[in-house]
N, C-alpha and C positions, 0 to 999 in steps of 0.2 A: 377064229368060224372062219367059213370060205364066206367074204363076203357074195358072189355069186349065185347062193343060193336067196340072196333076194332083192342085189343091184343087176340093171344088167347097161357091160361098156354102151356108152351116146347114153345115158336117159336122165332125163333134168331129173336136177336135183335142188331145194331151194337148203344153204345155210346160213343158219341161224344163229348171229353175234347178237348177244342186251336187249335182245327180242323183237330185235330188225330181221329179215330175211333179203340175200341178196342171192339171183340165180347159179346156176354154175350147171354141171355134167360134169357127168366121169369116164375120165378119161380113158384110168387105166388100172388092178389093180389083181392082187392078187391073191393067195390063200392062208397068209401069216395075217390076216388081218389087216391089211392094207390099204385104201384105194387113193387114186390121182383122180384130183377132179380140176377141171379149165380156175384161174382165177375166178375169183366175184365179180363183179362189174354193180357200180353204182354210176350210173349218170352219164355215161364213157370213160368213168375214172375209176381204177382200178380200187377194191377192199383189201383195207391191209386185215391180216391176218398176222399173230407176233407169232414167233417161234413157239410152241412146247404150251399154246393157250387155249383149251378148249373149247369145241363150236357143237355146234349139234346143225343136223344132220337130217335134211325133211324129202318125203317120197312117198308117192301117191301108186295106190293100188284101189279101184276097182271097188272094194270093202271099207277104202278111208282113207285120213293121213298116218304112219308111219315115224319115228323116230331112232335117232340111235347120239350116242356125245361120242366123239373123235377130237384126236386132240391133232395141233399142228408139228408134224414131226420134218416138215422139213421143202423145196419148194425144187422144181424143176423146167425144163424147154423144153417140146419136139414142136419143129415144123413153126417154128413163131409163138407158139401154142408156149403161156406162162401157164405153170400146173401150180397145184399145192399140193402137197402128201400130209396124208392123215392114218391115223393109226386106230381103228375104232376100239375104243373098251369097252358094249356091252350090245348082249340082242338089243335090235328092235325092237318095240313095243308101240303102243300105240298112242298117238301124238298126243299129248295132255294141251286142251286149252288154255294160252296165259292173255288173261286181261292188260297185258301190254306189247302185245304180236298187234303192231302196224302192218294192214294196206296201203302201197301206197293209192290215193284219193282225189281227181282233178274236179270240184265241184264248188259254183259258186255260193259265196258264206259270205253272210251277215254278221261286224262284229259290234257293239250294243255294249259301250265306257257306260259304266257303272260307280255311279256312287254309294255311301248308306248315309240315312238319316234318318236316324230313332231307328234301326232296326229295318229302316224299308229300301230297295236297292231305287234305285230314282236313276233315268237316262242322262248321259251328259252330254254324248254327240254318239258314233258311229261310220261306220267304214263298209265298204262295197269289198270282199276279197276273193283267195279261191285256194280249196283247203291244196293241202302237200298229202297227206295220209291222214288215217283213223286210225285207232283205236276202240276198247271198249269201256275204257279210260283217260280220252284222250285224245288230239284232234292237232294236228302240223297246218299252217298258215301261214300266207305274207302280212305284210303289215309296214305299211304305209311309217312309221316309226318304232323307236326304239316303249318299250318298256318294261318298267321296273317288277322285277320279280316278289310276285300275291299279287297284283291288280288283277281288281277283279271287272269282269266285263260278260255280256250272257251270246253265247256264237247259236245261230240261228242259218240252219239246212235242209236240208228233203235229199233224201235217196230212195231207192227205187227198191223196192223186196218187194218176190214173188209175184209180179206187174202193177203191184200199187204203191202212191208216191207215201214217205211217209216224213209230215215236216217234222223238226224238232227244235228246244229251245233249251237248250243247256246252260246255268250260272258255270263258270270256267273262271278258273286262275293262271296268271302268267305264272306257270315254274317256267320254264325260259325264253333263253331269245338270242338270237346271234345275228353279228351287225354284216352289215352286207357286204360279198368280198369287191366287190370291182362297181365302179359310177354308176351308177341307172335303177341298177336290183335295188330288192327289196327288203327288209328284217324278215326275219324267224322265229315263228314266235310258237313255243311250243303253250299250248294250256291244257289242265286238267281238269277233267269236269268235276263238280261236286251236288253231293244231293240228286244224285237217278236216282232214277223212281228202280222197280222188278222188274218191270211193265222191258223201261225203255231198254232196259239193261240185257234187257234175253234180247230182241230188237238187235242192240246193235251186235249182240253175240253170236245170230244169226244171219244179219247182214257178212259182216267178215267170211266165216265161215266159204258164202255163198261168194264174193268175192275171192276170196281166195282160190277156190274152186274156178272160177272164169280164166282167170290170173295163167292157172296149171293149165288151163284145155287151151287158149290164146299159145304157150309156149311150147304146147306136140303139136300144134300145124307146123 
């Protein structure tokens, strides 16, 4: 297929790897299903894409978001720009929302550590934090200490959707705990929400789409 039928050189795109999206742009293309994209970055560090691995390429149009699967087939460098060469494996299709997709998000968070007594959650202590990212199913946040996998906590935060502040309080389980890499840094927790109501699920879904669109518009300026 001819990539020029749905992509343009210089166009900003997102590369999705294991549910996370990283910014990139189209650097070059040919008429044999191949495109070259700039090296995806996260916090000024390159994101590794294993040779022959498959990724999703997401691009935006006025009528919505579209995606296709591509395979990493090599690397190149031009005028100090490092590029990843991708082979397109399928026709673009409408983007399918995933509960695991995360958007970067920096908001105040209160984490309330709880314990179970007679099947009732009781507050042990709490700490103030800041989120890192958010999905329909969980959140990344900073923590002053490590927590074991499965530790229970209630995550309280507010999001702004359609001009209104929505306060959420969600029971969560620690699914990941990353130790600091440098002295002075905090631990990073990944928590998974539990028993989320359908109403809250819909709100989170709409909010994440809203933030995706905002992020894309900022990138196009």
